[in-house]
Structures are given as structure tokens and as C-alpha cells.
N, CA, C and O atoms as a GROMACS GRO file, in nm:
protein
  560
    1MET      N    1  -8.626  -0.462 -12.249
    1MET     CA    2  -8.566  -0.594 -12.247
    1MET      C    3  -8.565  -0.645 -12.391
    1MET      O    4  -8.667  -0.639 -12.461
    2LYS      N    5  -8.451  -0.694 -12.433
    2LYS     CA    6  -8.437  -0.748 -12.568
    2LYS      C    7  -8.427  -0.900 -12.559
    2LYS      O    8  -8.338  -0.952 -12.491
    3LYS      N    9  -8.517  -0.970 -12.626
    3LYS     CA   10  -8.514  -1.116 -12.630
    3LYS      C   11  -8.464  -1.158 -12.768
    3LYS      O   12  -8.517  -1.114 -12.870
    4ILE      N   13  -8.363  -1.243 -12.769
    4ILE     CA   14  -8.300  -1.286 -12.894
    4ILE      C   15  -8.332  -1.434 -12.915
    4ILE      O   16  -8.293  -1.519 -12.836
    5TYR      N   17  -8.405  -1.461 -13.024
    5TYR     CA   18  -8.448  -1.596 -13.057
    5TYR      C   19  -8.357  -1.654 -13.164
    5TYR      O   20  -8.297  -1.581 -13.243
    6SER      N   21  -8.347  -1.785 -13.167
    6SER     CA   22  -8.267  -1.857 -13.265
    6SER      C   23  -8.321  -1.833 -13.406
    6SER      O   24  -8.443  -1.825 -13.426
    7LEU      N   25  -8.232  -1.821 -13.502
    7LEU     CA   26  -8.272  -1.817 -13.643
    7LEU      C   27  -8.292  -1.958 -13.696
    7LEU      O   28  -8.361  -1.978 -13.796
    8VAL      N   29  -8.231  -2.056 -13.629
    8VAL     CA   30  -8.241  -2.197 -13.669
    8VAL      C   31  -8.370  -2.258 -13.615
    8VAL      O   32  -8.439  -2.331 -13.686
    9ASP      N   33  -8.402  -2.229 -13.490
    9ASP     CA   34  -8.522  -2.278 -13.423
    9ASP      C   35  -8.594  -2.156 -13.367
    9ASP      O   36  -8.570  -2.116 -13.254
   10GLU      N   37  -8.682  -2.097 -13.446
   10GLU     CA   38  -8.741  -1.966 -13.417
   10GLU      C   39  -8.822  -1.960 -13.288
   10GLU      O   40  -8.852  -1.851 -13.241
   11GLU      N   41  -8.857  -2.073 -13.231
   11GLU     CA   42  -8.932  -2.077 -13.106
   11GLU      C   43  -8.840  -2.073 -12.983
   11GLU      O   44  -8.887  -2.049 -12.872
   12ARG      N   45  -8.711  -2.095 -13.003
   12ARG     CA   46  -8.618  -2.108 -12.891
   12ARG      C   47  -8.556  -1.974 -12.853
   12ARG      O   48  -8.484  -1.912 -12.932
   13LEU      N   49  -8.585  -1.930 -12.731
   13LEU     CA   50  -8.524  -1.809 -12.676
   13LEU      C   51  -8.382  -1.843 -12.634
   13LEU      O   52  -8.361  -1.934 -12.553
   14LEU      N   53  -8.284  -1.770 -12.687
   14LEU     CA   54  -8.144  -1.798 -12.658
   14LEU      C   55  -8.085  -1.702 -12.554
   14LEU      O   56  -8.020  -1.745 -12.458
   15HIS      N   57  -8.108  -1.573 -12.575
   15HIS     CA   58  -8.041  -1.471 -12.494
   15HIS      C   59  -8.140  -1.361 -12.457
   15HIS      O   60  -8.238  -1.337 -12.528
   16ILE      N   61  -8.114  -1.296 -12.345
   16ILE     CA   62  -8.191  -1.180 -12.302
   16ILE      C   63  -8.092  -1.071 -12.262
   16ILE      O   64  -7.995  -1.098 -12.191
   17ILE      N   65  -8.117  -0.948 -12.308
   17ILE     CA   66  -8.039  -0.833 -12.266
   17ILE      C   67  -8.133  -0.743 -12.186
   17ILE      O   68  -8.239  -0.704 -12.236
   18LEU      N   69  -8.094  -0.711 -12.063
   18LEU     CA   70  -8.174  -0.623 -11.978
   18LEU      C   71  -8.090  -0.501 -11.943
   18LEU      O   72  -7.979  -0.514 -11.892
   19ARG      N   73  -8.143  -0.385 -11.970
   19ARG     CA   74  -8.077  -0.258 -11.936
   19ARG      C   75  -8.128  -0.214 -11.799
   19ARG      O   76  -8.248  -0.220 -11.772
   20GLY      N   77  -8.036  -0.170 -11.714
   20GLY     CA   78  -8.074  -0.128 -11.580
   20GLY      C   79  -8.183  -0.022 -11.581
   20GLY      O   80  -8.271  -0.024 -11.495
   21LYS      N   81  -8.180   0.068 -11.677
   21LYS     CA   82  -8.280   0.176 -11.683
   21LYS      C   83  -8.419   0.124 -11.715
   21LYS      O   84  -8.518   0.195 -11.697
   22GLU      N   85  -8.430  -0.001 -11.764
   22GLU     CA   86  -8.560  -0.060 -11.796
   22GLU      C   87  -8.632  -0.114 -11.673
   22GLU      O   88  -8.751  -0.145 -11.679
   23VAL      N   89  -8.562  -0.125 -11.563
   23VAL     CA   90  -8.623  -0.178 -11.441
   23VAL      C   91  -8.692  -0.062 -11.370
   23VAL      O   92  -8.628   0.018 -11.302
   24THR      N   93  -8.823  -0.055 -11.387
   24THR     CA   94  -8.899   0.057 -11.332
   24THR      C   95  -9.003   0.012 -11.230
   24THR      O   96  -9.073   0.094 -11.171
   25THR      N   97  -9.013  -0.118 -11.208
   25THR     CA   98  -9.110  -0.170 -11.112
   25THR      C   99  -9.035  -0.236 -10.996
   25THR      O  100  -8.915  -0.261 -11.005
   26GLU      N  101  -9.108  -0.262 -10.888
   26GLU     CA  102  -9.045  -0.321 -10.771
   26GLU      C  103  -8.987  -0.459 -10.800
   26GLU      O  104  -8.884  -0.496 -10.744
   27ARG      N  105  -9.051  -0.536 -10.888
   27ARG     CA  106  -8.999  -0.667 -10.926
   27ARG      C  107  -9.034  -0.695 -11.071
   27ARG      O  108  -9.150  -0.685 -11.112
   28LEU      N  109  -8.932  -0.731 -11.148
   28LEU     CA  110  -8.950  -0.770 -11.288
   28LEU      C  111  -8.891  -0.909 -11.304
   28LEU      O  112  -8.769  -0.926 -11.296
   29ASN      N  113  -8.975  -1.010 -11.328
   29ASN     CA  114  -8.926  -1.144 -11.354
   29ASN      C  115  -8.876  -1.148 -11.497
   29ASN      O  116  -8.955  -1.138 -11.591
   30VAL      N  117  -8.746  -1.162 -11.514
   30VAL     CA  118  -8.682  -1.150 -11.644
   30VAL      C  119  -8.687  -1.282 -11.720
   30VAL      O  120  -8.708  -1.282 -11.842
   31VAL      N  121  -8.670  -1.392 -11.652
   31VAL     CA  122  -8.662  -1.524 -11.715
   31VAL      C  123  -8.788  -1.604 -11.680
   31VAL      O  124  -8.835  -1.601 -11.566
   32ASP      N  125  -8.842  -1.675 -11.779
   32ASP     CA  126  -8.962  -1.756 -11.758
   32ASP      C  127  -8.938  -1.866 -11.656
   32ASP      O  128  -8.825  -1.913 -11.639
   33ASP      N  129  -9.044  -1.904 -11.587
   33ASP     CA  130  -9.036  -2.000 -11.476
   33ASP      C  131  -8.977  -2.135 -11.516
   33ASP      O  132  -8.917  -2.202 -11.431
   34GLU      N  133  -8.992  -2.179 -11.642
   34GLU     CA  134  -8.947  -2.313 -11.679
   34GLU      C  135  -8.796  -2.322 -11.705
   34GLU      O  136  -8.744  -2.432 -11.721
   35GLN      N  137  -8.727  -2.210 -11.708
   35GLN     CA  138  -8.582  -2.212 -11.731
   35GLN      C  139  -8.510  -2.249 -11.601
   35GLN      O  140  -8.564  -2.233 -11.491
   36PHE      N  141  -8.389  -2.299 -11.614
   36PHE     CA  142  -8.311  -2.341 -11.498
   36PHE      C  143  -8.252  -2.222 -11.423
   36PHE      O  144  -8.247  -2.221 -11.300
   37LEU      N  145  -8.208  -2.121 -11.498
   37LEU     CA  146  -8.156  -2.000 -11.437
   37LEU      C  147  -8.271  -1.902 -11.423
   37LEU      O  148  -8.338  -1.868 -11.521
   38GLN      N  149  -8.294  -1.857 -11.304
   38GLN     CA  150  -8.401  -1.761 -11.278
   38GLN      C  151  -8.338  -1.625 -11.247
   38GLN      O  152  -8.234  -1.618 -11.182
   39LEU      N  153  -8.401  -1.519 -11.294
   39LEU     CA  154  -8.351  -1.386 -11.267
   39LEU      C  155  -8.468  -1.290 -11.251
   39LEU      O  156  -8.558  -1.285 -11.336
   40ALA      N  157  -8.467  -1.217 -11.144
   40ALA     CA  158  -8.562  -1.108 -11.122
   40ALA      C  159  -8.480  -0.982 -11.101
   40ALA      O  160  -8.376  -0.985 -11.034
   41ALA      N  161  -8.526  -0.871 -11.156
   41ALA     CA  162  -8.464  -0.741 -11.134
   41ALA      C  163  -8.556  -0.663 -11.043
   41ALA      O  164  -8.678  -0.661 -11.063
   42MET      N  165  -8.498  -0.598 -10.943
   42MET     CA  166  -8.581  -0.528 -10.844
   42MET      C  167  -8.531  -0.386 -10.823
   42MET      O  168  -8.412  -0.364 -10.801
   43ARG      N  169  -8.621  -0.291 -10.831
   43ARG     CA  170  -8.593  -0.152 -10.795
   43ARG      C  171  -8.671  -0.126 -10.667
   43ARG      O  172  -8.794  -0.120 -10.669
   44LEU      N  173  -8.599  -0.113 -10.555
   44LEU     CA  174  -8.662  -0.118 -10.424
   44LEU      C  175  -8.646   0.013 -10.348
   44LEU      O  176  -8.543   0.080 -10.359
   45PRO      N  177  -8.748   0.050 -10.272
   45PRO     CA  178  -8.740   0.172 -10.192
   45PRO      C  179  -8.668   0.147 -10.059
   45PRO      O  180  -8.662   0.034 -10.010
   46LYS      N  181  -8.614   0.252 -10.005
   46LYS     CA  182  -8.550   0.246  -9.873
   46LYS      C  183  -8.649   0.191  -9.771
   46LYS      O  184  -8.766   0.229  -9.770
   47GLY      N  185  -8.601   0.102  -9.685
   47GLY     CA  186  -8.683   0.045  -9.579
   47GLY      C  187  -8.756  -0.082  -9.616
   47GLY      O  188  -8.814  -0.147  -9.530
   48LYS      N  189  -8.754  -0.119  -9.743
   48LYS     CA  190  -8.820  -0.242  -9.787
   48LYS      C  191  -8.753  -0.360  -9.717
   48LYS      O  192  -8.631  -0.367  -9.709
   49THR      N  193  -8.833  -0.454  -9.667
   49THR     CA  194  -8.780  -0.575  -9.606
   49THR      C  195  -8.852  -0.696  -9.663
   49THR      O  196  -8.952  -0.683  -9.734
   50PHE      N  197  -8.800  -0.812  -9.632
   50PHE     CA  198  -8.857  -0.937  -9.680
   50PHE      C  199  -8.871  -1.032  -9.563
   50PHE      O  200  -8.791  -1.028  -9.470
   51LYS      N  201  -8.971  -1.116  -9.567
   51LYS     CA  202  -8.989  -1.216  -9.463
   51LYS      C  203  -8.871  -1.314  -9.469
   51LYS      O  204  -8.843  -1.368  -9.575
   52PRO      N  205  -8.802  -1.337  -9.356
   52PRO     CA  206  -8.690  -1.431  -9.358
   52PRO      C  207  -8.735  -1.568  -9.408
   52PRO      O  208  -8.844  -1.615  -9.375
   53HIS      N  209  -8.649  -1.631  -9.486
   53HIS     CA  210  -8.684  -1.761  -9.543
   53HIS      C  211  -8.559  -1.838  -9.582
   53HIS      O  212  -8.449  -1.784  -9.584
   54LYS      N  213  -8.578  -1.965  -9.612
   54LYS     CA  214  -8.472  -2.048  -9.669
   54LYS      C  215  -8.535  -2.124  -9.785
   54LYS      O  216  -8.657  -2.128  -9.798
   55HIS      N  217  -8.451  -2.183  -9.867
   55HIS     CA  218  -8.501  -2.249  -9.987
   55HIS      C  219  -8.499  -2.401  -9.971
   55HIS      O  220  -8.412  -2.458  -9.906
   56VAL      N  221  -8.596  -2.463 -10.032
   56VAL     CA  222  -8.616  -2.608 -10.025
   56VAL      C  223  -8.517  -2.677 -10.120
   56VAL      O  224  -8.498  -2.632 -10.234
   57ILE      N  225  -8.455  -2.783 -10.074
   57ILE     CA  226  -8.366  -2.863 -10.160
   57ILE      C  227  -8.452  -2.963 -10.236
   57ILE      O  228  -8.535  -3.033 -10.178
   58TYR      N  229  -8.431  -2.969 -10.368
   58TYR     CA  230  -8.503  -3.065 -10.451
   58TYR      C  231  -8.408  -3.122 -10.555
   58TYR      O  232  -8.306  -3.061 -10.585
   59PRO      N  233  -8.439  -3.239 -10.610
   59PRO     CA  234  -8.348  -3.301 -10.707
   59PRO      C  235  -8.330  -3.213 -10.830
   59PRO      O  236  -8.426  -3.154 -10.880
   60LYS      N  237  -8.208  -3.204 -10.876
   60LYS     CA  238  -8.178  -3.125 -10.996
   60LYS      C  239  -8.226  -3.201 -11.119
   60LYS      O  240  -8.207  -3.321 -11.132
   61LEU      N  241  -8.290  -3.127 -11.210
   61LEU     CA  242  -8.347  -3.188 -11.330
   61LEU      C  243  -8.246  -3.203 -11.443
   61LEU      O  244  -8.259  -3.294 -11.525
   62THR      N  245  -8.147  -3.117 -11.448
   62THR     CA  246  -8.048  -3.120 -11.556
   62THR      C  247  -7.922  -3.049 -11.510
   62THR      O  248  -7.921  -2.983 -11.406
   63ASN      N  249  -7.819  -3.062 -11.587
   63ASN     CA  250  -7.696  -2.991 -11.557
   63ASN      C  251  -7.659  -2.894 -11.668
   63ASN      O  252  -7.541  -2.860 -11.683
   64ILE      N  253  -7.758  -2.846 -11.747
   64ILE     CA  254  -7.726  -2.746 -11.848
   64ILE      C  255  -7.680  -2.619 -11.779
   64ILE      O  256  -7.739  -2.577 -11.679
   65ALA      N  257  -7.575  -2.559 -11.830
   65ALA     CA  258  -7.525  -2.435 -11.773
   65ALA      C  259  -7.592  -2.318 -11.844
   65ALA      O  260  -7.570  -2.296 -11.963
   66GLN      N  261  -7.674  -2.244 -11.772
   66GLN     CA  262  -7.728  -2.118 -11.819
   66GLN      C  263  -7.659  -2.011 -11.738
   66GLN      O  264  -7.633  -2.029 -11.619
   67GLU      N  265  -7.627  -1.897 -11.803
   67GLU     CA  266  -7.536  -1.802 -11.742
   67GLU      C  267  -7.584  -1.659 -11.759
   67GLU      O  268  -7.648  -1.625 -11.859
   68SER      N  269  -7.553  -1.575 -11.660
   68SER     CA  270  -7.584  -1.433 -11.667
   68SER      C  271  -7.461  -1.353 -11.625
   68SER      O  272  -7.390  -1.390 -11.531
   69TRP      N  273  -7.436  -1.243 -11.695
   69TRP     CA  274  -7.333  -1.148 -11.657
   69TRP      C  275  -7.401  -1.018 -11.621
   69TRP      O  276  -7.475  -0.962 -11.702
   70ALA      N  277  -7.377  -0.968 -11.501
   70ALA     CA  278  -7.428  -0.838 -11.458
   70ALA      C  279  -7.309  -0.742 -11.449
   70ALA      O  280  -7.214  -0.767 -11.374
   71VAL      N  281  -7.314  -0.634 -11.525
   71VAL     CA  282  -7.204  -0.538 -11.528
   71VAL      C  283  -7.227  -0.437 -11.416
   71VAL      O  284  -7.328  -0.366 -11.414
   72MET      N  285  -7.132  -0.431 -11.324
   72MET     CA  286  -7.141  -0.340 -11.210
   72MET      C  287  -7.068  -0.209 -11.238
   72MET      O  288  -7.111  -0.103 -11.194
   73ARG      N  289  -6.956  -0.218 -11.312
   73ARG     CA  290  -6.875  -0.100 -11.345
   73ARG      C  291  -6.807  -0.127 -11.478
   73ARG      O  292  -6.766  -0.240 -11.506
   74GLY      N  293  -6.795  -0.024 -11.560
   74GLY     CA  294  -6.727  -0.038 -11.688
   74GLY      C  295  -6.824  -0.078 -11.798
   74GLY      O  296  -6.944  -0.051 -11.792
   75SER      N  297  -6.767  -0.143 -11.901
   75SER     CA  298  -6.851  -0.187 -12.012
   75SER      C  299  -6.794  -0.313 -12.075
   75SER      O  300  -6.674  -0.339 -12.071
   76VAL      N  301  -6.885  -0.390 -12.134
   76VAL     CA  302  -6.852  -0.521 -12.190
   76VAL      C  303  -6.929  -0.537 -12.321
   76VAL      O  304  -7.046  -0.502 -12.330
   77LYS      N  305  -6.861  -0.589 -12.422
   77LYS     CA  306  -6.930  -0.626 -12.546
   77LYS      C  307  -6.965  -0.774 -12.538
   77LYS      O  308  -6.877  -0.859 -12.524
   78ALA      N  309  -7.094  -0.804 -12.548
   78ALA     CA  310  -7.141  -0.942 -12.548
   78ALA      C  311  -7.157  -0.985 -12.693
   78ALA      O  312  -7.230  -0.920 -12.769
   79ILE      N  313  -7.091  -1.092 -12.732
   79ILE     CA  314  -7.105  -1.151 -12.865
   79ILE      C  315  -7.183  -1.280 -12.846
   79ILE      O  316  -7.136  -1.373 -12.781
   80LEU      N  317  -7.303  -1.284 -12.902
   80LEU     CA  318  -7.398  -1.391 -12.876
   80LEU      C  319  -7.415  -1.480 -12.999
   80LEU      O  320  -7.425  -1.431 -13.111
   81TYR      N  321  -7.418  -1.611 -12.976
   81TYR     CA  322  -7.422  -1.710 -13.083
   81TYR      C  323  -7.555  -1.785 -13.084
   81TYR      O  324  -7.617  -1.807 -12.980
   82ASP      N  325  -7.597  -1.823 -13.204
   82ASP     CA  326  -7.714  -1.907 -13.224
   82ASP      C  327  -7.674  -2.052 -13.194
   82ASP      O  328  -7.558  -2.080 -13.165
   83ILE      N  329  -7.770  -2.144 -13.202
   83ILE     CA  330  -7.742  -2.284 -13.172
   83ILE      C  331  -7.658  -2.352 -13.280
   83ILE      O  332  -7.609  -2.463 -13.259
   84ASP      N  333  -7.642  -2.286 -13.396
   84ASP     CA  334  -7.555  -2.341 -13.502
   84ASP      C  335  -7.417  -2.276 -13.501
   84ASP      O  336  -7.342  -2.287 -13.598
   85ASP      N  337  -7.381  -2.207 -13.393
   85ASP     CA  338  -7.252  -2.143 -13.371
   85ASP      C  339  -7.228  -2.019 -13.458
   85ASP      O  340  -7.114  -1.975 -13.471
   86GLU      N  341  -7.332  -1.963 -13.517
   86GLU     CA  342  -7.320  -1.838 -13.592
   86GLU      C  343  -7.355  -1.723 -13.499
   86GLU      O  344  -7.443  -1.734 -13.414
   87ILE      N  345  -7.284  -1.610 -13.516
   87ILE     CA  346  -7.314  -1.491 -13.436
   87ILE      C  347  -7.453  -1.442 -13.471
   87ILE      O  348  -7.488  -1.426 -13.588
   88ILE      N  349  -7.533  -1.419 -13.367
   88ILE     CA  350  -7.671  -1.373 -13.387
   88ILE      C  351  -7.689  -1.228 -13.340
   88ILE      O  352  -7.780  -1.159 -13.388
   89ALA      N  353  -7.604  -1.180 -13.248
   89ALA     CA  354  -7.616  -1.043 -13.199
   89ALA      C  355  -7.488  -1.002 -13.127
   89ALA      O  356  -7.414  -1.086 -13.076
   90GLU      N  357  -7.465  -0.872 -13.124
   90GLU     CA  358  -7.359  -0.812 -13.044
   90GLU      C  359  -7.420  -0.695 -12.969
   90GLU      O  360  -7.488  -0.612 -13.030
   91GLU      N  361  -7.397  -0.688 -12.839
   91GLU     CA  362  -7.456  -0.585 -12.754
   91GLU      C  363  -7.350  -0.530 -12.659
   91GLU      O  364  -7.274  -0.608 -12.601
   92VAL      N  365  -7.344  -0.399 -12.644
   92VAL     CA  366  -7.257  -0.338 -12.544
   92VAL      C  367  -7.336  -0.324 -12.415
   92VAL      O  368  -7.444  -0.265 -12.413
   93LEU      N  369  -7.281  -0.380 -12.308
   93LEU     CA  370  -7.343  -0.374 -12.176
   93LEU      C  371  -7.268  -0.273 -12.091
   93LEU      O  372  -7.145  -0.275 -12.084
   94ASN      N  373  -7.342  -0.185 -12.027
   94ASN     CA  374  -7.284  -0.084 -11.938
   94ASN      C  375  -7.325  -0.113 -11.795
   94ASN      O  376  -7.403  -0.204 -11.769
   95ALA      N  377  -7.272  -0.036 -11.702
   95ALA     CA  378  -7.305  -0.055 -11.560
   95ALA      C  379  -7.456  -0.057 -11.541
   95ALA      O  380  -7.526   0.032 -11.588
   96GLY      N  381  -7.504  -0.160 -11.473
   96GLY     CA  382  -7.647  -0.178 -11.449
   96GLY      C  383  -7.715  -0.269 -11.549
   96GLY      O  384  -7.829  -0.309 -11.528
   97ASP      N  385  -7.647  -0.304 -11.658
   97ASP     CA  386  -7.703  -0.393 -11.760
   97ASP      C  387  -7.663  -0.538 -11.733
   97ASP      O  388  -7.565  -0.564 -11.662
   98CYS      N  389  -7.739  -0.632 -11.789
   98CYS     CA  390  -7.701  -0.772 -11.778
   98CYS      C  391  -7.739  -0.848 -11.903
   98CYS      O  392  -7.828  -0.808 -11.978
   99SER      N  393  -7.670  -0.958 -11.925
   99SER     CA  394  -7.703  -1.052 -12.032
   99SER      C  395  -7.737  -1.185 -11.967
   99SER      O  396  -7.682  -1.222 -11.863
  100ILE      N  397  -7.828  -1.257 -12.030
  100ILE     CA  398  -7.865  -1.390 -11.985
  100ILE      C  399  -7.855  -1.482 -12.105
  100ILE      O  400  -7.917  -1.456 -12.209
  101THR      N  401  -7.779  -1.590 -12.094
  101THR     CA  402  -7.772  -1.691 -12.199
  101THR      C  403  -7.841  -1.817 -12.149
  101THR      O  404  -7.796  -1.880 -12.053
  102LEU      N  405  -7.950  -1.851 -12.215
  102LEU     CA  406  -8.024  -1.972 -12.182
  102LEU      C  407  -7.978  -2.089 -12.270
  102LEU      O  408  -7.961  -2.201 -12.222
  103TYR      N  409  -7.960  -2.062 -12.397
  103TYR     CA  410  -7.912  -2.160 -12.496
  103TYR      C  411  -7.826  -2.084 -12.597
  103TYR      O  412  -7.826  -1.961 -12.597
  104GLY      N  413  -7.754  -2.155 -12.681
  104GLY     CA  414  -7.663  -2.089 -12.772
  104GLY      C  415  -7.532  -2.062 -12.700
  104GLY      O  416  -7.509  -2.114 -12.591
  105GLY      N  417  -7.447  -1.982 -12.760
  105GLY     CA  418  -7.316  -1.956 -12.703
  105GLY      C  419  -7.292  -1.807 -12.685
  105GLY      O  420  -7.373  -1.724 -12.724
  106HIS      N  421  -7.178  -1.776 -12.624
  106HIS     CA  422  -7.141  -1.636 -12.604
  106HIS      C  423  -6.992  -1.623 -12.579
  106HIS      O  424  -6.923  -1.719 -12.544
  107THR      N  425  -6.944  -1.502 -12.598
  107THR     CA  426  -6.814  -1.461 -12.551
  107THR      C  427  -6.826  -1.315 -12.515
  107THR      O  428  -6.923  -1.249 -12.553
  108TYR      N  429  -6.729  -1.264 -12.442
  108TYR     CA  430  -6.735  -1.126 -12.396
  108TYR      C  431  -6.602  -1.058 -12.421
  108TYR      O  432  -6.496  -1.120 -12.406
  109GLU      N  433  -6.606  -0.931 -12.459
  109GLU     CA  434  -6.487  -0.849 -12.473
  109GLU      C  435  -6.499  -0.734 -12.374
  109GLU      O  436  -6.597  -0.659 -12.376
  110ILE      N  437  -6.401  -0.720 -12.286
  110ILE     CA  438  -6.401  -0.614 -12.186
  110ILE      C  439  -6.355  -0.486 -12.255
  110ILE      O  440  -6.249  -0.483 -12.317
  111LEU      N  441  -6.434  -0.380 -12.243
  111LEU     CA  442  -6.409  -0.256 -12.317
  111LEU      C  443  -6.339  -0.149 -12.234
  111LEU      O  444  -6.288  -0.052 -12.291
  112GLU      N  445  -6.334  -0.164 -12.102
  112GLU     CA  446  -6.271  -0.064 -12.016
  112GLU      C  447  -6.189  -0.132 -11.908
  112GLU      O  448  -6.225  -0.239 -11.859
  113ASP      N  449  -6.078  -0.069 -11.872
  113ASP     CA  450  -6.001  -0.117 -11.756
  113ASP      C  451  -6.087  -0.111 -11.631
  113ASP      O  452  -6.177  -0.028 -11.619
  114ASP      N  453  -6.058  -0.200 -11.539
  114ASP     CA  454  -6.124  -0.204 -11.409
  114ASP      C  455  -6.274  -0.233 -11.418
  114ASP      O  456  -6.351  -0.194 -11.330
  115THR      N  457  -6.314  -0.300 -11.525
  115THR     CA  458  -6.454  -0.340 -11.537
  115THR      C  459  -6.485  -0.446 -11.432
  115THR      O  460  -6.406  -0.538 -11.410
  116LEU      N  461  -6.600  -0.433 -11.368
  116LEU     CA  462  -6.643  -0.528 -11.266
  116LEU      C  463  -6.771  -0.595 -11.314
  116LEU      O  464  -6.871  -0.529 -11.342
  117VAL      N  465  -6.767  -0.728 -11.321
  117VAL     CA  466  -6.881  -0.807 -11.368
  117VAL      C  467  -6.908  -0.917 -11.266
  117VAL      O  468  -6.816  -0.977 -11.213
  118TYR      N  469  -7.036  -0.943 -11.240
  118TYR     CA  470  -7.075  -1.059 -11.161
  118TYR      C  471  -7.132  -1.162 -11.257
  118TYR      O  472  -7.219  -1.131 -11.338
  119GLU      N  473  -7.081  -1.285 -11.248
  119GLU     CA  474  -7.130  -1.394 -11.331
  119GLU      C  475  -7.213  -1.488 -11.243
  119GLU      O  476  -7.171  -1.528 -11.135
  120TYR      N  477  -7.331  -1.520 -11.293
  120TYR     CA  478  -7.419  -1.615 -11.224
  120TYR      C  479  -7.449  -1.728 -11.322
  120TYR      O  480  -7.472  -1.703 -11.440
  121LYS      N  481  -7.448  -1.852 -11.273
  121LYS     CA  482  -7.485  -1.963 -11.359
  121LYS      C  483  -7.540  -2.077 -11.276
  121LYS      O  484  -7.522  -2.084 -11.155
  122THR      N  485  -7.606  -2.166 -11.345
  122THR     CA  486  -7.660  -2.283 -11.278
  122THR      C  487  -7.546  -2.373 -11.235
  122THR      O  488  -7.441  -2.377 -11.300
  123GLY      N  489  -7.565  -2.444 -11.130
  123GLY     CA  490  -7.463  -2.534 -11.078
  123GLY      C  491  -7.524  -2.670 -11.052
  123GLY      O  492  -7.643  -2.689 -11.078
  124PRO      N  493  -7.450  -2.763 -11.002
  124PRO     CA  494  -7.311  -2.746 -10.962
  124PRO      C  495  -7.218  -2.742 -11.084
  124PRO      O  496  -7.249  -2.794 -11.191
  125TYR      N  497  -7.104  -2.677 -11.063
  125TYR     CA  498  -7.002  -2.670 -11.168
  125TYR      C  499  -6.929  -2.803 -11.171
  125TYR      O  500  -6.875  -2.848 -11.070
  126LEU      N  501  -6.926  -2.868 -11.288
  126LEU     CA  502  -6.869  -3.001 -11.302
  126LEU      C  503  -6.733  -3.001 -11.372
  126LEU      O  504  -6.684  -3.107 -11.411
  127GLY      N  505  -6.673  -2.884 -11.388
  127GLY     CA  506  -6.545  -2.874 -11.456
  127GLY      C  507  -6.563  -2.835 -11.601
  127GLY      O  508  -6.668  -2.859 -11.660
  128VAL      N  509  -6.460  -2.774 -11.657
  128VAL     CA  510  -6.469  -2.721 -11.794
  128VAL      C  511  -6.499  -2.831 -11.896
  128VAL      O  512  -6.568  -2.805 -11.995
  129GLU      N  513  -6.449  -2.952 -11.874
  129GLU     CA  514  -6.471  -3.061 -11.971
  129GLU      C  515  -6.618  -3.099 -11.982
  129GLU      O  516  -6.663  -3.138 -12.090
  130ARG      N  517  -6.692  -3.089 -11.873
  130ARG     CA  518  -6.834  -3.126 -11.874
  130ARG      C  519  -6.926  -3.005 -11.884
  130ARG      O  520  -7.047  -3.020 -11.901
  131ASP      N  521  -6.869  -2.885 -11.872
  131ASP     CA  522  -6.949  -2.763 -11.868
  131ASP      C  523  -6.953  -2.688 -12.000
  131ASP      O  524  -7.053  -2.622 -12.030
  132LYS      N  525  -6.847  -2.696 -12.081
  132LYS     CA  526  -6.835  -2.612 -12.199
  132LYS      C  527  -6.803  -2.692 -12.324
  132LYS      O  528  -6.731  -2.792 -12.321
  133GLU      N  529  -6.860  -2.645 -12.436
  133GLU     CA  530  -6.822  -2.692 -12.569
  133GLU      C  531  -6.777  -2.568 -12.644
  133GLU      O  532  -6.858  -2.480 -12.673
  134PHE      N  533  -6.648  -2.558 -12.675
  134PHE     CA  534  -6.593  -2.436 -12.733
  134PHE      C  535  -6.634  -2.420 -12.878
  134PHE      O  536  -6.639  -2.518 -12.954
  135ILE      N  537  -6.663  -2.297 -12.918
  135ILE     CA  538  -6.697  -2.261 -13.055
  135ILE      C  539  -6.566  -2.224 -13.123
  135ILE      O  540  -6.500  -2.129 -13.082
  136GLU      N  541  -6.529  -2.297 -13.226
  136GLU     CA  542  -6.398  -2.279 -13.288
  136GLU      C  543  -6.394  -2.165 -13.389
  136GLU      O  544  -6.286  -2.118 -13.426
  137LYS      N  545  -6.511  -2.119 -13.434
  137LYS     CA  546  -6.516  -2.009 -13.531
  137LYS      C  547  -6.467  -1.880 -13.464
  137LYS      O  548  -6.499  -1.853 -13.348
  138CYS      N  549  -6.392  -1.803 -13.537
  138CYS     CA  550  -6.344  -1.674 -13.486
  138CYS      C  551  -6.461  -1.578 -13.480
  138CYS      O  552  -6.542  -1.572 -13.572
  139PHE      N  553  -6.470  -1.501 -13.372
  139PHE     CA  554  -6.581  -1.408 -13.355
  139PHE      C  555  -6.554  -1.272 -13.416
  139PHE      O  556  -6.639  -1.183 -13.404
  140ARG      N  557  -6.443  -1.251 -13.478
  140ARG     CA  558  -6.411  -1.121 -13.539
  140ARG      C  559  -6.409  -1.132 -13.689
  140ARG      O  560  -6.384  -1.033 -13.758
   0.00000   0.00000   0.00000
């Protein structure tokens, strides 16, 4: 697992890259409990079951959008930005890999036709005007 910290605020974790091959335990909590977006990676044996449950509704603390892309097929180049809108890392994600953006910015370049990606983010979605602040600097 690669954790990418801000160069501007060295204590702030911005992005996490997780490679599918790194998941070797039954449960790996990828994101710390205090973040809004939670992610666990699980490598599970046949026949594993879970006790049926539902989740408790509680008041939302914030509407910050934290986002994860899980690559199911193909490949994607993740271009990751620091909190000052400067590129801090570029990572190629392959099937089974994922990126998590907690803070900072990102963009993605699809590297193969028929790439399949699942995007997860905190909600509710309030529309592009309230959800995104575009980075005007060219990423190339």
C-alpha cells in the first residue's frame, strides 16, 4: 500500500494506492477510522459468510467528497494532486488495484479500451457545483 502525503502539509494523507496483490489477509482496513470514506479489502475463502445486519443512520458530519476508483478490467493512469494543485504522483492502476483520494485532487486517463472501473465516494451527491472545484492547470 502506498500512502501519499502532502508536500505542503506533511501530516496530511492525501491519496492511497492499493494493489490487489497486496491483499493477503482476510480483512485489511485501508483507510483510517476518522476518514469519511471507509475502505476494507478482503481476500475471502469459499464458504465464508457474515452475520446478517443493517447499518445505523446517523447525522452526517460533513459533505466533503472523498473518492475511490477500483479497476476491475483494463488499466488507468491516476494523476494525483497536492492541496496546492501541483501534481504529487502518477500511478498506473491495473485490474484489482484501487486509488483512494481523501484530500487533494485527481484526474484519470484510461489506458485501454473497455476498461471497467467502479467509483465509490461519500454522499449525498449535491451536484457538480457543490461537489467539485476544478484544477485549471494542465496535467500534461
